[in-house]
C-alpha positions in Angstrom: 149.7 74.8 98.1 146.7 75.1 95.8 143.3 74.6 97.4 141.8 71.2 97.3 139.5 70.6 94.4 135.8 71.0 95.2 134.1 67.6 95.0 130.9 67.6 97.1 130.0 64.2 98.5 126.5 63.5 99.9 126.4 62.4 103.5 123.6 60.4 105.3 120.8 62.4 106.7 120.7 62.8 110.5 119.8 65.0 113.4 116.7 67.2 113.4 114.6 67.1 110.3 114.7 70.9 110.2 118.4 71.2 110.7 120.1 72.4 107.5 123.0 70.1 108.3 120.7 67.1 107.6 120.9 68.0 104.0 124.5 69.1 103.9 127.3 67.8 101.8 131.0 67.4 102.6 132.6 70.5 101.0 136.0 72.3 101.2 135.2 75.8 102.4 138.9 76.6 102.3 138.8 76.2 98.5 136.5 79.3 98.4 137.8 81.5 101.2 140.1 84.2 99.9 139.0 83.8 96.3 137.5 86.6 94.2 134.2 85.6 92.7 133.7 87.0 89.2 136.6 89.4 89.7 134.5 91.6 92.0 133.7 89.9 95.4 136.4 88.6 97.7 135.2 85.8 100.0 136.2 86.5 103.6 134.2 83.9 105.7 131.5 81.3 105.8 128.1 82.4 107.3 125.9 79.3 106.8 125.5 76.2 104.7 122.7 73.8 103.8 121.9 71.4 101.0 123.8 72.5 97.9 124.0 76.1 98.9 126.5 78.0 101.0 126.3 81.6 102.2 129.6 83.5 102.5 130.6 86.9 103.8 132.5 88.8 101.2 133.7 92.3 100.2 132.6 94.1 97.1 136.0 95.3 96.0 134.8 98.3 93.8 132.7 99.8 96.6 134.5 98.4 99.7 131.1 97.2 100.8 130.5 94.0 102.9 128.0 91.7 101.2 126.6 88.2 101.6 126.9 85.7 98.7 124.9 82.6 98.2 126.8 80.0 96.1 124.9 77.0 94.7 127.1 74.1 93.7 126.5 71.5 91.0 126.0 68.0 92.4 126.6 66.0 89.2 123.0 64.7 89.3 121.1 66.2 86.4 117.7 66.2 88.1 119.0 67.6 91.4 120.9 70.3 89.6 117.8 71.2 87.6 115.8 71.5 90.7 118.3 73.7 92.6 119.0 75.8 89.5 115.2 76.4 89.3 115.1 77.4 92.9 118.0 79.8 92.4 116.4 81.5 89.3 113.1 81.8 91.1 114.8 83.5 94.1 116.6 85.9 91.8 113.3 86.7 90.0 111.4 87.1 93.2 113.9 89.3 95.0 114.2 91.5 91.9 110.5 92.4 92.2 110.5 93.1 96.0 111.5 96.3 97.6 110.0 96.3 101.0 112.4 97.4 103.8 111.7 94.1 105.7 112.8 92.0 102.7 116.5 91.2 102.1 117.9 93.3 99.2 119.6 91.6 96.3 122.4 93.4 94.4 123.7 91.0 91.8 123.8 87.4 90.5 125.7 85.4 88.0 127.6 82.2 87.2 131.1 81.4 88.5 133.5 78.7 87.4 130.9 77.4 84.9 128.9 75.3 87.3 128.4 77.6 90.3 125.6 80.1 90.6 125.9 83.0 93.0 123.5 85.6 94.4 124.9 88.8 96.0 122.7 90.2 98.9 123.0 92.8 101.5 125.0 91.7 104.5 122.8 91.8 107.6 124.6 92.0 111.0 122.5 90.4 113.7 121.1 87.1 114.7 118.2 84.9 113.5 114.9 84.6 115.3 115.9 81.0 115.8 118.9 82.1 117.9 116.9 84.7 119.8 114.3 82.2 120.9 116.9 80.3 122.9 116.5 83.0 125.6 112.9 81.9 126.3 109.3 82.9 125.4 109.0 86.4 124.1 107.0 89.2 125.7 104.0 90.4 123.8 105.2 93.7 122.5 108.3 92.2 120.9 106.3 89.3 119.4 103.8 91.7 117.9 106.5 93.9 116.5 108.2 91.0 114.7 104.8 89.6 113.5 103.8 92.9 111.9 107.1 93.4 110.1 107.1 89.9 108.7 103.4 90.2 107.6 104.1 93.5 105.8 107.0 92.0 103.9 104.9 89.0 102.9 102.0 91.2 101.9 104.2 92.8 99.2 105.3 89.3 98.0 101.7 88.1 97.8 100.8 91.2 95.8 103.2 90.0 93.2 101.7 86.5 93.2 104.6 85.0 95.2 104.3 82.6 98.1 107.4 82.2 100.3 106.7 78.6 101.4 109.6 78.5 103.9 108.7 81.0 106.7 110.5 79.9 109.8 112.7 81.4 112.6 115.9 80.6 110.8 114.8 82.7 107.8 114.0 85.8 109.9 117.0 88.0 110.7 116.7 90.4 113.7 118.8 93.6 113.5 119.2 95.5 116.8 118.1 99.1 116.2 120.1 100.3 119.2 117.0 101.1 121.3 116.1 97.5 122.1 113.7 97.1 119.2 114.1 94.6 116.4 114.2 95.3 112.7 113.2 92.2 110.8 114.6 91.0 107.5 112.9 88.1 105.7 115.5 85.9 104.1 115.7 82.9 101.7 113.2 83.1 98.8 114.7 79.9 97.4 111.4 78.0 97.7 109.3 80.9 96.5 106.4 79.9 94.3 104.7 82.0 91.7 101.1 81.0 92.0 100.3 82.4 88.5 102.9 80.3 86.7 103.6 76.6 86.3 107.4 76.3 86.6 107.4 72.6 85.8 109.3 71.7 88.9 108.0 68.5 90.5 109.4 65.6 92.6 110.5 66.6 96.0 109.9 70.2 95.0 106.2 69.6 95.4 106.6 69.2 99.2 109.7 71.3 99.8 109.8 73.2 103.1 110.6 72.8 106.8 108.2 70.3 108.3 107.8 72.1 111.7 106.4 75.1 109.8 104.6 73.6 106.8 100.9 74.1 106.2 98.6 71.0 105.8 98.0 71.8 102.1 101.8 72.1 101.6 102.3 68.7 103.1 99.6 67.2 100.8 101.3 68.7 97.8 98.3 70.8 96.9 98.2 74.2 95.1 99.3 76.9 97.5 98.4 80.6 98.0 99.1 83.3 100.6 97.1 81.4 103.2 99.9 78.8 103.4 102.4 81.6 104.5 99.8 82.8 107.0 99.8 79.3 108.6 103.6 79.2 108.7 103.7 82.7 110.2 101.2 81.5 112.8 103.5 78.6 113.7 106.4 81.1 114.1 104.2 83.3 116.4 103.2 80.2 118.4 106.9 79.3 118.7 107.8 82.8 119.9 105.0 82.8 122.6 105.8 79.3 123.9 109.5 78.8 122.8 108.6 75.7 120.8 106.4 75.0 117.9 103.1 73.2 118.5 104.2 69.8 117.1 107.5 68.6 118.5 107.8 64.8 117.7 111.4 63.7 117.2 110.8 62.6 113.6 109.4 64.2 110.5 106.5 61.8 110.2 105.1 62.7 113.6 105.4 66.4 112.9 103.7 66.2 109.6 100.9 64.0 111.1 100.4 66.7 113.7 99.9 69.4 111.1 97.4 67.3 109.3 95.4 65.7 112.1 96.2 66.9 115.6 94.6 69.9 117.3 97.1 72.7 118.2 97.9 72.5 121.9 96.4 75.7 123.5 98.8 78.4 124.7 98.9 78.9 128.5 97.4 82.3 129.6 100.4 82.5 131.9 102.9 83.0 129.0 104.4 86.5 129.0 102.9 87.3 125.5 99.4 86.4 126.6 99.7 88.1 130.0 100.5 91.3 128.0 97.9 90.7 125.3 95.3 88.2 126.2 93.7 88.3 122.8 96.8 87.2 121.0 96.1 83.5 121.3 92.8 83.9 119.3 94.8 85.5 116.4 97.4 82.7 116.5 94.7 80.0 116.7 93.0 81.4 113.6 96.2 81.4 111.7 96.6 77.7 112.5 93.3 76.5 111.2 93.6 73.2 109.3 91.5 74.5 106.5 92.7 77.6 104.6 89.2 78.8 104.4 89.1 79.2 108.2 92.3 81.3 108.4 92.8 84.9 107.7 92.5 85.2 104.0 95.1 87.8 103.4 98.0 89.5 105.3 95.9 92.6 105.4 93.3 90.8 107.5 96.0 89.4 109.8 97.6 92.9 110.2 94.2 94.3 111.2 93.8 91.6 113.8 97.2 92.2 115.2 96.6 95.9 115.3 93.3 95.4 117.1 95.0 93.3 119.7 97.2 96.3 120.5 94.2 98.7 120.6 91.4 96.9 122.4 91.2 97.7 126.1 89.2 94.8 127.4 90.1 91.7 125.3 90.1 89.0 128.0 87.0 87.5 126.4 88.2 87.7 122.8 87.6 84.4 121.0 88.3 83.2 117.5 84.7 84.0 116.6 85.2 87.6 117.8 88.1 88.0 115.3 85.6 88.1 112.4 84.0 91.3 113.8 87.2 93.2 114.1 87.2 96.4 112.0 90.1 98.7 111.4 91.1 100.5 108.2 94.2 99.0 106.7 95.8 102.4 106.2 96.0 102.6 110.0 98.0 99.4 110.3 101.4 101.0 110.1 100.5 104.1 112.1 101.6 104.6 115.7 98.9 104.0 118.3 96.9 107.2 118.8 97.4 109.2 122.0 94.2 109.2 124.1 92.9 112.7 124.8 90.1 113.9 127.1 86.7 114.1 125.6 85.9 117.5 124.1 83.3 119.4 126.0 80.2 120.7 124.3 80.6 124.2 122.8 78.2 127.1 123.0 77.0 129.2 120.0 79.3 132.1 119.1 76.9 134.9 120.1 76.5 133.6 123.7 79.8 134.7 125.0 79.6 138.4 123.9 76.1 138.8 125.3 77.0 137.2 128.6 80.1 139.4 128.9 78.0 142.6 128.2 75.4 141.6 130.7 78.1 140.9 133.3 79.7 144.3 132.7 76.3 146.0 133.0 75.6 144.3 136.3 79.0 145.2 137.6 78.5 148.9 136.7 75.1 149.0 138.4 76.6 147.5 141.5 79.3 150.1 141.5 76.8 152.9 141.2 74.7 151.6 144.1 77.7 151.2 146.2 78.8 154.8 145.4 75.3 156.1 146.4 75.4 154.3 149.7 78.9 155.6 150.5 77.7 159.2 149.6 74.8 158.9 152.1 77.1 157.7 154.8 79.5 160.5 154.3 76.6 163.1 154.4 75.3 161.7 157.6 78.7 161.7 159.2 79.2 165.3 158.3 75.9 166.3 159.9 76.6 164.4 163.1 80.0 166.1 163.3 78.4 169.5 163.4 76.1 168.8 166.4 77.2 169.2 170.1 78.0 165.9 171.8 75.2 166.5 174.4 72.6 166.6 171.7 73.5 163.1 170.5 71.2 160.2 171.6 72.6 158.1 174.4 73.0 155.2 172.1 75.4 157.3 170.0 77.3 159.3 172.7 80.3 157.0 172.9 82.2 159.6 174.9 79.9 159.7 177.8 
């Protein structure tokens, strides 16, 4: 029987505001499974879906390589299709510029069945940070490792004038390295914004994002720069430390209000991450400043602060004000922590050792000569005594008497 025709039908929104299913459409996945896209990629399974996009697991036939394919469907609404096509093309353009190991790699893209766009990416086995957080608050070392990798990936994007705009746990994939450590991949550049260009996309695009992780300026629809991603990453780190984001109202309006007006609830010092690294809360707090001017201004600054948290011995009194004074060269950010070595002792001039050695040898020779002289006197006296009769010896020396 031929597969059912694909006719996406919008469904009412519901559930969590950040749940991709709230934007989903009724689709027939079975109509895609088993098909060969563009004659090169055989679809083998569904990975995720949300909005008008679905992500499938597939096999690249020519190379026998497993890949992931994002397929964007047409909705029939010209304005909506224009928006999602614009997102898709921006994602393609952004990913083609990026090569950082912590950014998902893109292999190919094209059009399929006239109205479907597809993007071929590397297949990443693992689980999202969103899934990992179900286990509870993260220890400090793991949190810092994830933070540094995400920050380095975003640093490259920002250097190209790109703002991700949708940093959240569901868009961060964790790959188990086999030694218990995480290798992070930053996913979904569909909302990426080129701050140097006006792409002409307006409407809901102006406030696109995930409410629990949106910056205040993003909520207000203002112009964005890298500091918006710094705020979103700060929310992610807060979520990792506490197992929930700072604003957890059960509706989007309350969450957005919290970002705009409410102070961030302080993190408990008893949380595992803060027990390990007591200065981490100051770094997160600065990331979450309401005003972009009060945050770290670049990912380089954030990376320096994270590095300093790892280096400082006594950081129990570290406050947000102290962060401004932290100094560490950016070239050291990705280096392993230095091994502490004992302080080097003061060295003497080069001529001291030979002179001291000569003097010591001279003193030793003199001592040997004196000792030899005394031994000689003793032997002579012994010989003279041996030649005298026992009766002539003084009473004190006549031991045989």
